[in-house]
N, CA, C and O atoms as a GROMACS GRO file, in nm:
protein
  604
    1MET      N    1  -5.435   2.580  -1.647
    1MET     CA    2  -5.357   2.726  -1.675
    1MET      C    3  -5.487   2.827  -1.793
    1MET      O    4  -5.586   2.780  -1.851
    2SER      N    5  -5.435   2.974  -1.795
    2SER     CA    6  -5.498   2.987  -1.887
    2SER      C    7  -5.427   3.056  -2.020
    2SER      O    8  -5.325   3.119  -1.993
    3THR      N    9  -5.458   3.054  -2.136
    3THR     CA   10  -5.378   3.101  -2.264
    3THR      C   11  -5.307   3.203  -2.227
    3THR      O   12  -5.187   3.184  -2.244
    4THR      N   13  -5.348   3.353  -2.161
    4THR     CA   14  -5.255   3.435  -2.126
    4THR      C   15  -5.121   3.464  -2.049
    4THR      O   16  -5.034   3.548  -2.073
    5ARG      N   17  -5.131   3.362  -1.940
    5ARG     CA   18  -5.085   3.311  -1.876
    5ARG      C   19  -4.954   3.200  -1.890
    5ARG      O   20  -4.848   3.185  -1.829
    6THR      N   21  -5.044   3.111  -2.042
    6THR     CA   22  -4.918   3.068  -2.096
    6THR      C   23  -4.849   3.146  -2.181
    6THR      O   24  -4.731   3.111  -2.185
    7LEU      N   25  -4.875   3.237  -2.250
    7LEU     CA   26  -4.798   3.315  -2.336
    7LEU      C   27  -4.712   3.409  -2.264
    7LEU      O   28  -4.600   3.446  -2.299
    8THR      N   29  -4.791   3.451  -2.141
    8THR     CA   30  -4.653   3.562  -2.095
    8THR      C   31  -4.543   3.485  -2.036
    8THR      O   32  -4.428   3.526  -2.031
    9ARG      N   33  -4.582   3.375  -1.993
    9ARG     CA   34  -4.449   3.295  -1.921
    9ARG      C   35  -4.332   3.272  -2.099
    9ARG      O   36  -4.209   3.280  -2.093
   10ARG      N   37  -4.389   3.251  -2.201
   10ARG     CA   38  -4.354   3.194  -2.309
   10ARG      C   39  -4.234   3.335  -2.338
   10ARG      O   40  -4.112   3.342  -2.353
   11GLY      N   41  -4.349   3.435  -2.336
   11GLY     CA   42  -4.280   3.537  -2.389
   11GLY      C   43  -4.167   3.576  -2.267
   11GLY      O   44  -4.065   3.627  -2.312
   12THR      N   45  -4.171   3.559  -2.120
   12THR     CA   46  -4.107   3.553  -2.047
   12THR      C   47  -3.945   3.490  -2.056
   12THR      O   48  -3.838   3.539  -2.022
   13ALA      N   49  -3.985   3.352  -2.125
   13ALA     CA   50  -3.857   3.295  -2.114
   13ALA      C   51  -3.782   3.281  -2.204
   13ALA      O   52  -3.687   3.203  -2.198
   14ALA      N   53  -3.817   3.377  -2.338
   14ALA     CA   54  -3.856   3.401  -2.483
   14ALA      C   55  -3.697   3.523  -2.441
   14ALA      O   56  -3.588   3.501  -2.494
   15ALA      N   57  -3.720   3.654  -2.332
   15ALA     CA   58  -3.683   3.764  -2.305
   15ALA      C   59  -3.566   3.705  -2.237
   15ALA      O   60  -3.460   3.730  -2.294
   16LEU      N   61  -3.556   3.630  -2.127
   16LEU     CA   62  -3.460   3.624  -2.072
   16LEU      C   63  -3.343   3.503  -2.178
   16LEU      O   64  -3.226   3.506  -2.140
   17THR      N   65  -3.359   3.448  -2.246
   17THR     CA   66  -3.279   3.340  -2.367
   17THR      C   67  -3.245   3.466  -2.408
   17THR      O   68  -3.125   3.484  -2.390
   18ALA      N   69  -3.305   3.568  -2.460
   18ALA     CA   70  -3.238   3.634  -2.552
   18ALA      C   71  -3.138   3.778  -2.462
   18ALA      O   72  -3.054   3.853  -2.513
   19LEU      N   73  -3.176   3.775  -2.353
   19LEU     CA   74  -3.108   3.825  -2.229
   19LEU      C   75  -2.989   3.780  -2.193
   19LEU      O   76  -2.897   3.856  -2.160
   20LEU      N   77  -2.976   3.589  -2.198
   20LEU     CA   78  -2.844   3.534  -2.117
   20LEU      C   79  -2.741   3.569  -2.281
   20LEU      O   80  -2.621   3.595  -2.274
   21ALA      N   81  -2.809   3.563  -2.400
   21ALA     CA   82  -2.746   3.487  -2.528
   21ALA      C   83  -2.666   3.639  -2.515
   21ALA      O   84  -2.549   3.623  -2.480
   22THR      N   85  -2.706   3.786  -2.537
   22THR     CA   86  -2.654   3.894  -2.536
   22THR      C   87  -2.519   3.865  -2.399
   22THR      O   88  -2.400   3.877  -2.428
   23GLY      N   89  -2.560   3.829  -2.265
   23GLY     CA   90  -2.434   3.833  -2.179
   23GLY      C   91  -2.350   3.756  -2.254
   23GLY      O   92  -2.248   3.801  -2.306
   24LEU      N   93  -2.377   3.668  -2.262
   24LEU     CA   94  -2.246   3.524  -2.366
   24LEU      C   95  -2.185   3.592  -2.424
   24LEU      O   96  -2.063   3.609  -2.413
   25THR      N   97  -2.264   3.649  -2.505
   25THR     CA   98  -2.189   3.664  -2.659
   25THR      C   99  -2.089   3.795  -2.603
   25THR      O  100  -1.973   3.789  -2.641
   26ALA      N  101  -2.119   3.890  -2.533
   26ALA     CA  102  -2.045   3.999  -2.489
   26ALA      C  103  -1.939   3.893  -2.386
   26ALA      O  104  -1.819   3.903  -2.412
   27ALA      N  105  -1.975   3.798  -2.276
   27ALA     CA  106  -1.825   3.724  -2.187
   27ALA      C  107  -1.734   3.699  -2.295
   27ALA      O  108  -1.618   3.740  -2.285
   28GLY      N  109  -1.783   3.622  -2.420
   28GLY     CA  110  -1.691   3.584  -2.516
   28GLY      C  111  -1.617   3.638  -2.598
   28GLY      O  112  -1.513   3.586  -2.638
   29ALA      N  113  -1.675   3.792  -2.647
   29ALA     CA  114  -1.579   3.887  -2.686
   29ALA      C  115  -1.478   3.944  -2.557
   29ALA      O  116  -1.362   3.977  -2.579
   30SER      N  117  -1.527   3.950  -2.448
   30SER     CA  118  -1.450   4.046  -2.349
   30SER      C  119  -1.295   3.956  -2.356
   30SER      O  120  -1.181   4.001  -2.368
   31ALA      N  121  -1.360   3.762  -2.341
   31ALA     CA  122  -1.206   3.686  -2.362
   31ALA      C  123  -1.132   3.690  -2.473
   31ALA      O  124  -1.013   3.666  -2.494
   32ALA      N  125  -1.249   3.736  -2.562
   32ALA     CA  126  -1.150   3.679  -2.712
   32ALA      C  127  -1.091   3.820  -2.696
   32ALA      O  128  -0.981   3.805  -2.749
   33GLN      N  129  -1.097   3.974  -2.646
   33GLN     CA  130  -1.044   4.048  -2.682
   33GLN      C  131  -0.860   4.021  -2.569
   33GLN      O  132  -0.742   4.037  -2.598
   34THR      N  133  -0.940   3.974  -2.429
   34THR     CA  134  -0.830   3.926  -2.356
   34THR      C  135  -0.765   3.790  -2.362
   34THR      O  136  -0.694   3.742  -2.273
   35GLY      N  137  -0.786   3.756  -2.435
   35GLY     CA  138  -0.650   3.646  -2.522
   35GLY      C  139  -0.572   3.689  -2.652
   35GLY      O  140  -0.474   3.636  -2.704
   36ALA      N  141  -0.657   3.824  -2.695
   36ALA     CA  142  -0.585   3.903  -2.798
   36ALA      C  143  -0.486   3.964  -2.746
   36ALA      O  144  -0.415   4.018  -2.831
   37ARG      N  145  -0.442   3.981  -2.606
   37ARG     CA  146  -0.338   4.063  -2.529
   37ARG      C  147  -0.277   3.945  -2.528
   37ARG      O  148  -0.324   3.834  -2.549
   38SER      N  149  -0.146   3.984  -2.496
   38SER     CA  150   0.002   3.898  -2.538
   38SER      C  151   0.039   3.868  -2.400
   38SER      O  152   0.127   3.926  -2.336
   39VAL      N  153  -0.055   3.748  -2.348
   39VAL     CA  154  -0.040   3.713  -2.228
   39VAL      C  155   0.049   3.540  -2.247
   39VAL      O  156   0.013   3.428  -2.282
   40PRO      N  157   0.157   3.594  -2.206
   40PRO     CA  158   0.272   3.467  -2.240
   40PRO      C  159   0.248   3.323  -2.165
   40PRO      O  160   0.243   3.314  -2.042
   41PRO      N  161   0.237   3.217  -2.249
   41PRO     CA  162   0.227   3.093  -2.201
   41PRO      C  163   0.277   3.018  -2.071
   41PRO      O  164   0.400   3.007  -2.065
   42GLN      N  165   0.201   2.963  -1.962
   42GLN     CA  166   0.239   2.918  -1.875
   42GLN      C  167   0.381   2.804  -1.945
   42GLN      O  168   0.373   2.734  -2.046
   43THR      N  169   0.486   2.818  -1.862
   43THR     CA  170   0.601   2.733  -1.890
   43THR      C  171   0.648   2.676  -1.741
   43THR      O  172   0.628   2.715  -1.626
   44ARG      N  173   0.732   2.546  -1.808
   44ARG     CA  174   0.783   2.505  -1.682
   44ARG      C  175   0.911   2.452  -1.706
   44ARG      O  176   0.914   2.368  -1.796
   45GLN      N  177   1.038   2.481  -1.639
   45GLN     CA  178   1.158   2.423  -1.648
   45GLN      C  179   1.170   2.257  -1.623
   45GLN      O  180   1.110   2.217  -1.524
   46ILE      N  181   1.254   2.138  -1.718
   46ILE     CA  182   1.237   2.020  -1.695
   46ILE      C  183   1.310   1.968  -1.686
   46ILE      O  184   1.306   1.855  -1.637
   47ALA      N  185   1.459   2.050  -1.748
   47ALA     CA  186   1.577   1.958  -1.706
   47ALA      C  187   1.690   2.103  -1.757
   47ALA      O  188   1.662   2.200  -1.828
   48SER      N  189   1.823   2.067  -1.689
   48SER     CA  190   1.894   2.195  -1.726
   48SER      C  191   2.043   2.158  -1.664
   48SER      O  192   2.075   2.142  -1.546
   49SER      N  193   2.123   2.150  -1.784
   49SER     CA  194   2.257   2.132  -1.754
   49SER      C  195   2.340   2.246  -1.778
   49SER      O  196   2.320   2.309  -1.882
   50VAL      N  197   2.440   2.289  -1.691
   50VAL     CA  198   2.599   2.362  -1.712
   50VAL      C  199   2.700   2.291  -1.782
   50VAL      O  200   2.721   2.173  -1.753
   51LEU      N  201   2.765   2.348  -1.867
   51LEU     CA  202   2.885   2.299  -1.952
   51LEU      C  203   3.022   2.359  -1.949
   51LEU      O  204   3.089   2.403  -2.042
   52GLY      N  205   3.050   2.350  -1.815
   52GLY     CA  206   3.163   2.445  -1.801
   52GLY      C  207   3.095   2.596  -1.770
   52GLY      O  208   3.008   2.655  -1.705
   53SER      N  209   3.213   2.612  -1.875
   53SER     CA  210   3.172   2.801  -1.841
   53SER      C  211   3.120   2.840  -2.041
   53SER      O  212   3.116   2.946  -2.104
   54ASP      N  213   3.098   2.740  -2.069
   54ASP     CA  214   3.080   2.761  -2.203
   54ASP      C  215   2.909   2.756  -2.272
   54ASP      O  216   2.860   2.827  -2.361
   55TYR      N  217   2.843   2.639  -2.189
   55TYR     CA  218   2.752   2.669  -2.234
   55TYR      C  219   2.661   2.627  -2.112
   55TYR      O  220   2.685   2.547  -2.021
   56ARG      N  221   2.533   2.715  -2.140
   56ARG     CA  222   2.385   2.640  -2.056
   56ARG      C  223   2.290   2.592  -2.143
   56ARG      O  224   2.238   2.649  -2.240
   57ILE      N  225   2.267   2.437  -2.081
   57ILE     CA  226   2.139   2.413  -2.192
   57ILE      C  227   2.000   2.380  -2.122
   57ILE      O  228   2.018   2.334  -2.009
   58THR      N  229   1.900   2.388  -2.149
   58THR     CA  230   1.806   2.408  -2.076
   58THR      C  231   1.650   2.361  -2.161
   58THR      O  232   1.592   2.425  -2.249
   59LEU      N  233   1.614   2.241  -2.103
   59LEU     CA  234   1.415   2.227  -2.144
   59LEU      C  235   1.340   2.263  -2.089
   59LEU      O  236   1.316   2.226  -1.974
   60THR      N  237   1.277   2.349  -2.154
   60THR     CA  238   1.163   2.386  -2.107
   60THR      C  239   1.041   2.357  -2.102
   60THR      O  240   1.035   2.320  -2.219
   61ALA      N  241   0.877   2.332  -2.043
   61ALA     CA  242   0.784   2.334  -2.120
   61ALA      C  243   0.704   2.383  -2.139
   61ALA      O  244   0.670   2.450  -2.041
   62ILE      N  245   0.612   2.397  -2.260
   62ILE     CA  246   0.546   2.539  -2.260
   62ILE      C  247   0.400   2.485  -2.281
   62ILE      O  248   0.366   2.386  -2.347
   63ARG      N  249   0.325   2.569  -2.212
   63ARG     CA  250   0.172   2.521  -2.243
   63ARG      C  251   0.104   2.543  -2.350
   63ARG      O  252   0.171   2.637  -2.394
   64SER      N  253   0.029   2.530  -2.417
   64SER     CA  254  -0.038   2.512  -2.544
   64SER      C  255  -0.168   2.605  -2.488
   64SER      O  256  -0.256   2.572  -2.408
   65THR      N  257  -0.140   2.782  -2.587
   65THR     CA  258  -0.264   2.872  -2.563
   65THR      C  259  -0.392   2.802  -2.622
   65THR      O  260  -0.498   2.864  -2.608
   66ASP      N  261  -0.394   2.674  -2.691
   66ASP     CA  262  -0.516   2.681  -2.792
   66ASP      C  263  -0.578   2.547  -2.679
   66ASP      O  264  -0.698   2.542  -2.654
   67ASP      N  265  -0.481   2.447  -2.619
   67ASP     CA  266  -0.511   2.314  -2.574
   67ASP      C  267  -0.470   2.298  -2.455
   67ASP      O  268  -0.347   2.302  -2.442
   68GLU      N  269  -0.536   2.279  -2.355
   68GLU     CA  270  -0.480   2.302  -2.218
   68GLU      C  271  -0.407   2.137  -2.202
   68GLU      O  272  -0.342   2.107  -2.101
   69TYR      N  273  -0.421   2.080  -2.270
   69TYR     CA  274  -0.392   1.945  -2.273
   69TYR      C  275  -0.229   1.932  -2.306
   69TYR      O  276  -0.150   1.880  -2.228
   70ALA      N  277  -0.192   1.992  -2.446
   70ALA     CA  278  -0.121   1.978  -2.546
   70ALA      C  279   0.000   2.122  -2.456
   70ALA      O  280  -0.025   2.214  -2.378
   71ALA      N  281   0.154   2.058  -2.537
   71ALA     CA  282   0.291   2.139  -2.484
   71ALA      C  283   0.352   2.122  -2.551
   71ALA      O  284   0.351   2.013  -2.609
   72SER      N  285   0.446   2.228  -2.585
   72SER     CA  286   0.568   2.204  -2.689
   72SER      C  287   0.709   2.254  -2.512
   72SER      O  288   0.715   2.313  -2.404
   73VAL      N  289   0.807   2.149  -2.635
   73VAL     CA  290   0.921   2.144  -2.516
   73VAL      C  291   1.045   2.216  -2.619
   73VAL      O  292   1.070   2.178  -2.733
   74ARG      N  293   1.126   2.350  -2.532
   74ARG     CA  294   1.189   2.430  -2.586
   74ARG      C  295   1.334   2.381  -2.524
   74ARG      O  296   1.361   2.348  -2.409
   75LEU      N  297   1.418   2.388  -2.642
   75LEU     CA  298   1.598   2.343  -2.594
   75LEU      C  299   1.636   2.483  -2.627
   75LEU      O  300   1.633   2.544  -2.734
   76ARG      N  301   1.675   2.522  -2.499
   76ARG     CA  302   1.763   2.653  -2.512
   76ARG      C  303   1.910   2.614  -2.508
   76ARG      O  304   1.957   2.516  -2.451
   77VAL      N  305   1.970   2.702  -2.576
   77VAL     CA  306   2.155   2.728  -2.516
   77VAL      C  307   2.180   2.818  -2.497
   77VAL      O  308   2.161   2.892  -2.594
   78ASP      N  309   2.232   2.881  -2.382
   78ASP     CA  310   2.302   3.040  -2.351
   78ASP      C  311   2.420   2.987  -2.343
   78ASP      O  312   2.467   2.883  -2.297
   79THR      N  313   2.469   3.104  -2.413
   79THR     CA  314   2.645   3.139  -2.347
   79THR      C  315   2.707   3.225  -2.271
   79THR      O  316   2.669   3.342  -2.270
   80LEU      N  317   2.827   3.176  -2.185
   80LEU     CA  318   2.877   3.276  -2.098
   80LEU      C  319   2.919   3.437  -2.160
   80LEU      O  320   3.034   3.458  -2.197
   81SER      N  321   2.834   3.524  -2.166
   81SER     CA  322   2.914   3.656  -2.226
   81SER      C  323   2.938   3.740  -2.140
   81SER      O  324   2.828   3.766  -2.092
   82GLY      N  325   3.032   3.815  -2.077
   82GLY     CA  326   3.053   3.935  -2.017
   82GLY      C  327   2.995   3.909  -1.888
   82GLY      O  328   2.930   3.991  -1.824
   83GLY      N  329   3.029   3.767  -1.844
   83GLY     CA  330   2.989   3.768  -1.653
   83GLY      C  331   2.795   3.649  -1.654
   83GLY      O  332   2.741   3.569  -1.578
   84ALA      N  333   2.763   3.712  -1.789
   84ALA     CA  334   2.615   3.686  -1.774
   84ALA      C  335   2.588   3.573  -1.913
   84ALA      O  336   2.650   3.572  -2.020
   85TRP      N  337   2.471   3.478  -1.869
   85TRP     CA  338   2.445   3.372  -1.979
   85TRP      C  339   2.300   3.480  -2.058
   85TRP      O  340   2.218   3.552  -2.000
   86LYS      N  341   2.322   3.446  -2.234
   86LYS     CA  342   2.286   3.519  -2.331
   86LYS      C  343   2.216   3.417  -2.405
   86LYS      O  344   2.297   3.325  -2.407
   87GLU      N  345   2.138   3.389  -2.452
   87GLU     CA  346   2.054   3.306  -2.520
   87GLU      C  347   2.174   3.345  -2.659
   87GLU      O  348   2.232   3.446  -2.700
   88SER      N  349   2.163   3.176  -2.701
   88SER     CA  350   2.277   3.182  -2.810
   88SER      C  351   2.157   3.137  -2.929
   88SER      O  352   2.138   3.200  -3.032
   89ASP      N  353   2.089   3.021  -2.890
   89ASP     CA  354   2.005   2.960  -2.987
   89ASP      C  355   1.855   2.894  -2.910
   89ASP      O  356   1.845   2.886  -2.788
   90ARG      N  357   1.758   2.855  -2.994
   90ARG     CA  358   1.649   2.776  -2.932
   90ARG      C  359   1.634   2.675  -3.062
   90ARG      O  360   1.684   2.675  -3.174
   91ALA      N  361   1.523   2.574  -2.980
   91ALA     CA  362   1.500   2.436  -3.082
   91ALA      C  363   1.356   2.416  -3.005
   91ALA      O  364   1.330   2.430  -2.886
   92THR      N  365   1.278   2.381  -3.111
   92THR     CA  366   1.192   2.287  -3.064
   92THR      C  367   1.144   2.144  -3.040
   92THR      O  368   1.055   2.092  -3.107
   93VAL      N  369   1.210   2.083  -2.940
   93VAL     CA  370   1.234   1.913  -2.968
   93VAL      C  371   1.082   1.835  -2.964
   93VAL      O  372   1.006   1.819  -2.869
   94GLY      N  373   1.074   1.806  -3.061
   94GLY     CA  374   0.938   1.748  -3.106
   94GLY      C  375   0.897   1.808  -3.214
   94GLY      O  376   0.972   1.860  -3.297
   95ALA      N  377   0.759   1.805  -3.220
   95ALA     CA  378   0.674   1.872  -3.306
   95ALA      C  379   0.579   2.007  -3.196
   95ALA      O  380   0.545   1.976  -3.082
   96VAL      N  381   0.558   2.101  -3.234
   96VAL     CA  382   0.491   2.252  -3.166
   96VAL      C  383   0.343   2.164  -3.130
   96VAL      O  384   0.270   2.104  -3.209
   97ASP      N  385   0.327   2.183  -2.974
   97ASP     CA  386   0.217   2.105  -2.948
   97ASP      C  387   0.213   1.967  -2.924
   97ASP      O  388   0.113   1.904  -2.890
   98GLY      N  389   0.314   1.926  -2.941
   98GLY     CA  390   0.313   1.749  -2.991
   98GLY      C  391   0.334   1.666  -2.850
   98GLY      O  392   0.372   1.550  -2.866
   99TRP      N  393   0.315   1.708  -2.716
   99TRP     CA  394   0.316   1.672  -2.618
   99TRP      C  395   0.220   1.640  -2.497
   99TRP      O  396   0.108   1.663  -2.542
  100PHE      N  397   0.212   1.612  -2.407
  100PHE     CA  398   0.125   1.654  -2.301
  100PHE      C  399   0.190   1.713  -2.149
  100PHE      O  400   0.275   1.665  -2.073
  101TRP      N  401   0.128   1.807  -2.145
  101TRP     CA  402   0.138   1.921  -2.070
  101TRP      C  403   0.144   1.813  -1.902
  101TRP      O  404   0.246   1.800  -1.834
  102TYR      N  405   0.032   1.760  -1.875
  102TYR     CA  406   0.022   1.673  -1.755
  102TYR      C  407   0.181   1.582  -1.733
  102TYR      O  408   0.247   1.614  -1.634
  103PRO      N  409   0.239   1.470  -1.826
  103PRO     CA  410   0.332   1.397  -1.802
  103PRO      C  411   0.452   1.483  -1.800
  103PRO      O  412   0.547   1.477  -1.722
  104LEU      N  413   0.434   1.553  -1.885
  104LEU     CA  414   0.575   1.669  -1.903
  104LEU      C  415   0.614   1.763  -1.783
  104LEU      O  416   0.707   1.842  -1.803
  105THR      N  417   0.550   1.762  -1.658
  105THR     CA  418   0.556   1.859  -1.561
  105THR      C  419   0.556   1.760  -1.428
  105THR      O  420   0.605   1.775  -1.316
  106GLY      N  421   0.494   1.672  -1.480
  106GLY     CA  422   0.495   1.548  -1.384
  106GLY      C  423   0.631   1.432  -1.325
  106GLY      O  424   0.717   1.400  -1.407
  107LYS      N  425   0.636   1.392  -1.219
  107LYS     CA  426   0.722   1.323  -1.181
  107LYS      C  427   0.807   1.214  -1.319
  107LYS      O  428   0.744   1.136  -1.390
  108GLY      N  429   0.899   1.228  -1.324
  108GLY     CA  430   0.955   1.121  -1.406
  108GLY      C  431   0.944   1.095  -1.572
  108GLY      O  432   0.957   1.004  -1.654
  109ALA      N  433   0.903   1.273  -1.565
  109ALA     CA  434   0.865   1.364  -1.736
  109ALA      C  435   1.027   1.365  -1.822
  109ALA      O  436   1.031   1.378  -1.945
  110VAL      N  437   1.137   1.352  -1.750
  110VAL     CA  438   1.231   1.368  -1.860
  110VAL      C  439   1.359   1.183  -1.804
  110VAL      O  440   1.436   1.145  -1.715
  111CYS      N  441   1.298   1.135  -1.934
  111CYS     CA  442   1.322   1.002  -1.903
  111CYS      C  443   1.488   0.946  -1.907
  111CYS      O  444   1.540   0.848  -1.854
  112ARG      N  445   1.553   1.075  -2.009
  112ARG     CA  446   1.716   1.108  -2.055
  112ARG      C  447   1.712   1.260  -2.063
  112ARG      O  448   1.611   1.326  -2.090
  113PHE      N  449   1.837   1.311  -2.034
  113PHE     CA  450   1.909   1.446  -2.094
  113PHE      C  451   2.042   1.406  -2.047
  113PHE      O  452   2.075   1.388  -1.930
  114SER      N  453   2.106   1.398  -2.141
  114SER     CA  454   2.234   1.362  -2.181
  114SER      C  455   2.306   1.461  -2.250
  114SER      O  456   2.276   1.473  -2.369
  115THR      N  457   2.420   1.559  -2.189
  115THR     CA  458   2.524   1.680  -2.263
  115THR      C  459   2.623   1.610  -2.232
  115THR      O  460   2.626   1.504  -2.170
  116SER      N  461   2.754   1.709  -2.306
  116SER     CA  462   2.888   1.606  -2.269
  116SER      C  463   2.956   1.768  -2.320
  116SER      O  464   2.924   1.816  -2.429
  117GLY      N  465   3.033   1.823  -2.246
  117GLY     CA  466   3.105   1.932  -2.231
  117GLY      C  467   3.206   1.940  -2.394
  117GLY      O  468   3.274   2.037  -2.429
  118SER      N  469   3.192   1.832  -2.456
  118SER     CA  470   3.338   1.819  -2.597
  118SER      C  471   3.234   1.953  -2.707
  118SER      O  472   3.114   1.982  -2.713
  119GLU      N  473   3.348   1.998  -2.773
  119GLU     CA  474   3.299   2.047  -2.908
  119GLU      C  475   3.310   2.018  -3.018
  119GLU      O  476   3.415   2.030  -3.081
  120PRO      N  477   3.189   1.968  -3.069
  120PRO     CA  478   3.071   2.023  -3.069
  120PRO      C  479   2.992   1.889  -2.944
  120PRO      O  480   3.002   1.766  -2.936
  121ALA      N  481   2.922   1.987  -2.871
  121ALA     CA  482   2.863   1.964  -2.775
  121ALA      C  483   2.737   1.849  -2.770
  121ALA      O  484   2.633   1.910  -2.748
  122PRO      N  485   2.715   1.721  -2.781
  122PRO     CA  486   2.644   1.648  -2.778
  122PRO      C  487   2.523   1.670  -2.703
  122PRO      O  488   2.531   1.697  -2.583
  123VAL      N  489   2.397   1.658  -2.770
  123VAL     CA  490   2.284   1.672  -2.669
  123VAL      C  491   2.191   1.523  -2.702
  123VAL      O  492   2.178   1.478  -2.816
  124GLU      N  493   2.139   1.470  -2.596
  124GLU     CA  494   2.034   1.365  -2.613
  124GLU      C  495   1.860   1.370  -2.527
  124GLU      O  496   1.855   1.333  -2.410
  125VAL      N  497   1.781   1.400  -2.569
  125VAL     CA  498   1.627   1.382  -2.526
  125VAL      C  499   1.594   1.298  -2.527
  125VAL      O  500   1.634   1.230  -2.622
  126SER      N  501   1.500   1.234  -2.432
  126SER     CA  502   1.387   1.160  -2.476
  126SER      C  503   1.305   1.191  -2.326
  126SER      O  504   1.358   1.214  -2.217
  127LEU      N  505   1.182   1.186  -2.353
  127LEU     CA  506   1.073   1.253  -2.264
  127LEU      C  507   0.962   1.167  -2.268
  127LEU      O  508   0.934   1.119  -2.378
  128LEU      N  509   0.887   1.137  -2.165
  128LEU     CA  510   0.728   1.097  -2.105
  128LEU      C  511   0.630   1.140  -2.243
  128LEU      O  512   0.611   1.254  -2.284
  129ILE      N  513   0.574   1.010  -2.302
  129ILE     CA  514   0.467   1.041  -2.358
  129ILE      C  515   0.370   1.063  -2.259
  129ILE      O  516   0.330   1.171  -2.216
  130THR      N  517   0.334   0.935  -2.224
  130THR     CA  518   0.230   0.903  -2.119
  130THR      C  519   0.276   0.796  -2.035
  130THR      O  520   0.332   0.701  -2.090
  131PRO      N  521   0.257   0.797  -1.860
  131PRO     CA  522   0.297   0.680  -1.815
  131PRO      C  523   0.199   0.538  -1.907
  131PRO      O  524   0.192   0.434  -1.841
  132SER      N  525   0.161   0.535  -1.984
  132SER     CA  526   0.132   0.406  -2.045
  132SER      C  527   0.218   0.356  -2.197
  132SER      O  528   0.251   0.247  -2.243
  133ILE      N  529   0.228   0.449  -2.225
  133ILE     CA  530   0.342   0.459  -2.340
  133ILE      C  531   0.466   0.444  -2.363
  133ILE      O  532   0.531   0.391  -2.453
  134GLY      N  533   0.498   0.518  -2.231
  134GLY     CA  534   0.612   0.490  -2.224
  134GLY      C  535   0.726   0.641  -2.242
  134GLY      O  536   0.689   0.758  -2.231
  135CYS      N  537   0.793   0.616  -2.256
  135CYS     CA  538   0.921   0.707  -2.324
  135CYS      C  539   0.929   0.760  -2.452
  135CYS      O  540   0.866   0.689  -2.530
  136SER      N  541   0.998   0.890  -2.526
  136SER     CA  542   1.011   0.925  -2.658
  136SER      C  543   1.124   0.843  -2.671
  136SER      O  544   1.200   0.799  -2.585
  137GLU      N  545   1.122   0.818  -2.885
  137GLU     CA  546   1.265   0.750  -2.880
  137GLU      C  547   1.362   0.869  -2.848
  137GLU      O  548   1.308   0.977  -2.827
  138PRO      N  549   1.481   0.861  -2.843
  138PRO     CA  550   1.583   0.996  -2.782
  138PRO      C  551   1.625   1.029  -2.938
  138PRO      O  552   1.655   0.959  -3.035
  139GLN      N  553   1.610   1.205  -2.907
  139GLN     CA  554   1.657   1.314  -3.025
  139GLN      C  555   1.776   1.335  -2.994
  139GLN      O  556   1.785   1.351  -2.872
  140ARG      N  557   1.925   1.348  -3.076
  140ARG     CA  558   1.995   1.369  -3.074
  140ARG      C  559   2.016   1.449  -3.125
  140ARG      O  560   1.966   1.448  -3.238
  141LEU      N  561   2.094   1.562  -3.093
  141LEU     CA  562   2.169   1.713  -3.152
  141LEU      C  563   2.266   1.743  -3.096
  141LEU      O  564   2.300   1.698  -2.986
  142VAL      N  565   2.340   1.841  -3.173
  142VAL     CA  566   2.460   1.912  -3.172
  142VAL      C  567   2.474   2.031  -3.145
  142VAL      O  568   2.420   2.114  -3.218
  143VAL      N  569   2.554   2.074  -3.029
  143VAL     CA  570   2.577   2.246  -2.988
  143VAL      C  571   2.717   2.275  -3.014
  143VAL      O  572   2.824   2.241  -2.965
  144GLU      N  573   2.673   2.360  -3.122
  144GLU     CA  574   2.805   2.380  -3.181
  144GLU      C  575   2.861   2.507  -3.208
  144GLU      O  576   2.802   2.562  -3.301
  145ASP      N  577   2.972   2.586  -3.153
  145ASP     CA  578   2.947   2.743  -3.124
  145ASP      C  579   2.827   2.825  -3.063
  145ASP      O  580   2.791   2.939  -3.093
  146GLY      N  581   2.785   2.755  -2.989
  146GLY     CA  582   2.625   2.791  -2.948
  146GLY      C  583   2.534   2.809  -3.049
  146GLY      O  584   2.453   2.900  -3.034
  147ARG      N  585   2.528   2.735  -3.160
  147ARG     CA  586   2.375   2.706  -3.246
  147ARG      C  587   2.380   2.556  -3.200
  147ARG      O  588   2.478   2.492  -3.162
  148ILE      N  589   2.242   2.516  -3.216
  148ILE     CA  590   2.181   2.390  -3.203
  148ILE      C  591   2.215   2.305  -3.373
  148ILE      O  592   2.211   2.371  -3.477
  149HIS      N  593   2.237   2.195  -3.373
  149HIS     CA  594   2.270   2.086  -3.493
  149HIS      C  595   2.181   2.014  -3.465
  149HIS      O  596   2.143   1.988  -3.351
  150ALA      N  597   2.124   1.963  -3.597
  150ALA     CA  598   2.094   1.781  -3.578
  150ALA      C  599   2.164   1.689  -3.576
  150ALA      O  600   2.248   1.675  -3.665
  151GLY      N  601   2.153   1.613  -3.488
  151GLY     CA  602   2.273   1.530  -3.436
  151GLY      C  603   2.303   1.372  -3.542
  151GLY      O  604   2.395   1.295  -3.514
   0.00000   0.00000   0.00000
C-alpha cells in the first residue's frame, strides 16, 4: 500500500472520528436539555387503604431519575374534604432511592401494610428488599389529624 493512500485513510478516519464526536456531543447536550425539563418520574401505586371516611393511605413506588434500578417509597395521607380526597401529608419510607425498583413493583413487593381506623391511626410498612434478602424491618408510623408522625 502506498504512503499516500495510508495517509488519506488516516485523515478520513480522523475526520469521521471528529464528526462522530461532534454528533455525540450534540446528542448528549440535547438529552441534557430534555432531562432539564420537568419530566415526572415513573410511579406505581403498590398499596392503599381507606380508613372509614377519615383517611386514605397510599404507598407509591417512585423510580429514581438518576439510577434506573433505584426507587423511593412515598406514604401519602389524604383526608376527605368537601366530598373529595385531598392530600394532607406525605413522608418517605426508608431512604430516598433506597429501594430497588423491580422488587418494589413486582409480585410480593408489600410484605406488610397494616393500618387501623383508630385515632391516632397506626401504620406499619414492610417491603421486599430483594427476593434473596427478603423483607425490610417493619417501619411504624402514626397518622393523627391527617399528619404522619414517627410511631
